[in-house]
C-alpha positions in Angstrom: 0.1 0.2 -0.4 1.1 3.4 -1.1 0.7 6.0 1.8 0.5 10.0 0.5 0.3 12.4 3.3 0.0 16.0 3.0 1.3 18.5 5.1 -1.7 20.3 5.3 -5.0 21.0 3.3 -3.3 24.0 1.3 -1.4 21.3 -1.7 -4.7 19.6 -2.0 -6.4 22.9 -2.9 -3.4 23.5 -5.1 -3.9 20.2 -6.9 -7.7 21.2 -7.2 -7.1 24.9 -9.0 -4.4 23.5 -11.2 -7.0 20.7 -12.5 -10.0 23.8 -12.7 -7.1 25.6 -14.9 -6.6 22.7 -17.2 -10.1 22.0 -17.8 -10.6 25.8 -19.1 -7.7 26.0 -20.9 -8.9 23.3 -23.0 -12.6 25.0 -23.7 -11.0 28.6 -24.4 -7.8 27.7 -26.6 -10.3 25.9 -29.0 -12.1 28.8 -29.5 -9.5 31.4 -29.6 -8.0 29.3 -32.8 -11.4 29.4 -34.2 -11.5 32.8 -33.9 -8.4 33.6 -35.2 -9.2 31.7 -38.8 -12.9 33.2 -39.0 -13.4 34.5 -42.6 -12.8 38.2 -42.7 -14.4 40.6 -45.2 -12.4 44.0 -45.9 -14.0 46.2 -45.8 -17.4 44.8 -44.7 -19.4 47.9 -46.1 -18.0 49.6 -48.8 -19.5 53.2 -50.7 -19.2 53.5 -54.2 -20.3 56.7 -56.8 -22.5 54.9 -60.0 -20.1 54.0 -62.8 -17.3 53.5 -60.2 -15.9 50.2 -58.9 -14.0 49.0 -56.0 -12.7 45.4 -54.4 -13.9 43.3 -51.0 -10.6 41.2 -50.3 -10.9 38.1 -47.9 -9.0 36.7 -45.5 -8.5 33.6 -43.3 -10.0 31.4 -46.2 -10.3 27.7 -45.6 -11.0 26.2 -48.8 -12.6 27.6 -51.4 -14.9 30.5 -50.7 -18.1 31.3 -52.9 -19.8 34.5 -53.7 -23.9 32.7 -52.8 -25.9 36.0 -52.5 -26.3 39.4 -54.3 -29.5 41.0 -52.6 -29.9 43.7 -55.1 -27.7 43.3 -58.6 -29.2 46.0 -60.6 -27.2 48.1 -57.8 -24.0 46.5 -58.0 -22.6 43.6 -60.1 -19.7 41.3 -58.3 -17.4 38.5 -59.2 -15.4 36.9 -56.9 -11.6 35.8 -58.3 -8.5 35.0 -56.2 -10.6 35.4 -52.8 -11.1 39.4 -54.2 -14.5 40.3 -55.1 -14.7 42.5 -57.5 -17.7 45.0 -57.5 -19.1 47.3 -59.9 -21.4 50.5 -59.0 -24.3 50.3 -61.4 -27.1 52.6 -59.6 -28.1 53.9 -57.0 -29.4 52.0 -53.7 -27.9 49.1 -51.0 -27.4 45.8 -51.7 -26.0 42.8 -49.5 -23.1 40.9 -51.1 -23.1 36.9 -49.2 -19.9 34.9 -49.0 -19.9 31.3 -48.0 -16.1 29.5 -46.6 -17.3 25.8 -45.4 -19.7 26.4 -42.9 -18.8 30.1 -42.0 -21.1 32.9 -43.8 -20.1 36.5 -44.1 -21.9 39.6 -45.7 -20.4 43.0 -47.0 -23.0 45.9 -47.4 -22.7 48.2 -50.6 -24.0 51.3 -51.2 -24.2 53.1 -54.6 -24.8 57.0 -54.3 -25.4 59.3 -57.6 -22.1 61.0 -59.1 -22.2 64.8 -58.4 -23.4 66.8 -60.8 -23.0 70.8 -61.6 -25.2 72.8 -63.9 -24.9 74.8 -65.9 -21.9 72.8 -67.6 -20.9 76.2 -68.9 -20.9 80.2 -68.1 -20.8 83.0 -70.7 -20.2 85.8 -69.3 -19.7 89.9 -69.8 -17.4 92.0 -67.6 -19.0 92.8 -64.5 -22.0 90.3 -65.0 -22.7 87.3 -62.2 -24.2 83.6 -62.2 -24.7 81.2 -60.4 -23.1 77.3 -60.5 -25.8 74.7 -58.8 -23.7 71.7 -57.4 -26.1 68.3 -56.9 -25.3 65.1 -54.5 -21.8 66.0 -53.5 -20.4 63.5 -51.0 -18.7 65.5 -48.5 -18.1 69.0 -48.7 -17.5 70.1 -52.3 -14.7 72.7 -53.1 -13.9 74.9 -56.1 -10.1 75.8 -57.9 -9.8 78.3 -60.4 -7.6 78.2 -62.8 -7.6 81.9 -64.0 -9.1 84.1 -61.6 -8.4 87.5 -62.8 -10.3 86.4 -65.6 -13.7 85.2 -63.1 -13.9 85.0 -59.8 -15.7 82.5 -57.9 -16.9 82.1 -54.3 -18.4 78.9 -53.0 -21.6 78.5 -50.4 -22.7 75.3 -49.8 -23.4 74.2 -52.6 -24.0 77.1 -55.0 -21.1 78.7 -56.7 -21.1 82.3 -57.7 -19.0 83.6 -60.2 -18.4 87.1 -61.6 -16.3 88.0 -64.8 -13.7 90.4 -64.2 -11.7 90.7 -67.4 -12.5 88.9 -71.1 -10.7 85.6 -71.2 -11.7 82.4 -70.6 -11.3 80.2 -67.0 -11.5 76.8 -65.8 -13.4 76.1 -62.5 -12.9 72.3 -61.2 -15.4 71.5 -58.8 -14.7 68.5 -56.3 -15.9 66.3 -54.0 -14.5 63.4 -52.4 -15.2 61.0 -55.5 -15.9 63.1 -58.7 -14.4 65.9 -60.5 -16.4 67.9 -62.9 -14.7 71.2 -64.8 -17.1 74.3 -66.1 -15.6 76.6 -68.6 -16.4 80.1 -67.6 -15.7 82.9 -70.9 -15.7 86.1 -70.2 -16.2 89.1 -72.7 -16.0 92.2 -72.7 -18.7 95.0 -72.0 -20.3 96.0 -75.4 -19.9 99.5 -75.9 -22.7 102.3 -77.0 -21.2 101.8 -80.9 -21.0 98.1 -80.3 -23.6 95.1 -80.6 -24.4 92.5 -77.9 -23.5 89.3 -79.1 -26.8 88.3 -78.0 -29.0 90.6 -79.8 -28.8 88.4 -83.5 -29.7 85.7 -81.2 -32.7 87.5 -79.2 -34.3 88.8 -82.5 -36.0 85.6 -82.6 -38.1 86.7 -79.7 -38.9 89.9 -81.5 -41.8 88.9 -83.5 -43.9 87.9 -80.5 -42.3 90.4 -77.4 -41.5 93.3 -79.2 -38.3 94.8 -80.4 -35.7 94.3 -77.9 -38.3 92.5 -75.9 -40.4 95.9 -75.2 -44.0 93.5 -75.6 -45.6 92.7 -78.5 -48.9 91.4 -77.2 -46.8 88.7 -75.0 -45.3 89.1 -72.0 -42.9 92.1 -71.8 -39.5 91.0 -71.0 -37.5 94.1 -70.9 -37.2 95.2 -66.8 -36.4 91.3 -65.9 -33.0 90.4 -64.1 -30.4 88.2 -66.8 -30.9 85.5 -64.2 -35.2 85.1 -64.5 -35.0 85.5 -67.7 -32.0 82.6 -68.0 -34.2 80.4 -65.8 -37.2 80.5 -67.8 -35.3 80.1 -71.1 -33.4 77.1 -69.7 -36.7 75.3 -68.3 -38.7 76.0 -72.0 -35.4 74.2 -73.4 -35.9 71.8 -71.2 -39.1 71.0 -72.6 -41.0 71.9 -69.5 -43.7 74.6 -69.7 -45.3 76.6 -73.3 -44.8 74.5 -76.0 -44.7 77.2 -78.2 -41.6 78.3 -76.3 -39.9 74.9 -75.9 -39.9 74.9 -79.5 -38.2 78.0 -80.0 -35.7 77.6 -77.2 -34.2 73.6 -78.0 -32.1 75.2 -80.8 -29.8 77.1 -78.8 -27.0 76.1 -77.0 -26.8 76.9 -72.9 -24.2 79.6 -73.8 -26.4 81.4 -76.1 -29.3 81.5 -73.9 -27.1 82.9 -71.7 -26.1 86.0 -74.3 -30.0 86.3 -75.1 -31.1 86.8 -71.7 -27.7 88.9 -70.7 -29.0 91.1 -73.6 -32.5 91.6 -73.1 -31.6 92.4 -69.3 -29.8 95.3 -70.4 -32.5 96.6 -72.7 
């Protein structure tokens, strides 16, 4: 018979604690190993502008991963190759991409936004004349850079850029947000002197048959006295096909730069 003698209860307590620690470790270590090798999608959320593309990388892949779901394929297309998902943004909206790896399933969210736009696409001003550009759908804060501040001054307030012609010449305004850049060409012409013919007069002569010479009224609305900005807004509305069908038929034949000249001429009568 083998007799084991303990000096006191302290040794037995140490043995009991050691057994508990070993049992706990046998449970925790496998869980840590599983967590360390869990399938990961990076990034798990992706924001793109319509027409753009991006990638989502897979890591800790065990075996072969498959792209098993795309909740809104009209929003974005997705293909999985070599543990990398290539995403192409198609239309504004949100879709969820689901990847399966053995028993694991992970999901990434893709959000598609509309690209920033600027209207009008160009400006034609005379010296001293001002006009505005409207920024739509910016991602984050918009910024403006000016290639020639001597020709035109541009100031940004929120989503509106106010442009003022300073001297004859041209300048390019680059309006950007965090994802898009739009270039607007600004052309500034000299102010017509008393002996010069305004470049918009010939274009505006088409208006005289209904609105009188120089817009002085000819049975229809008088145009004299209206501001250039108000006239231009109306002309652009007609040119888009919105509103009076007769006016739309006339305005559709002009470019935006020509509409600006017509509005500027009539506002000075």
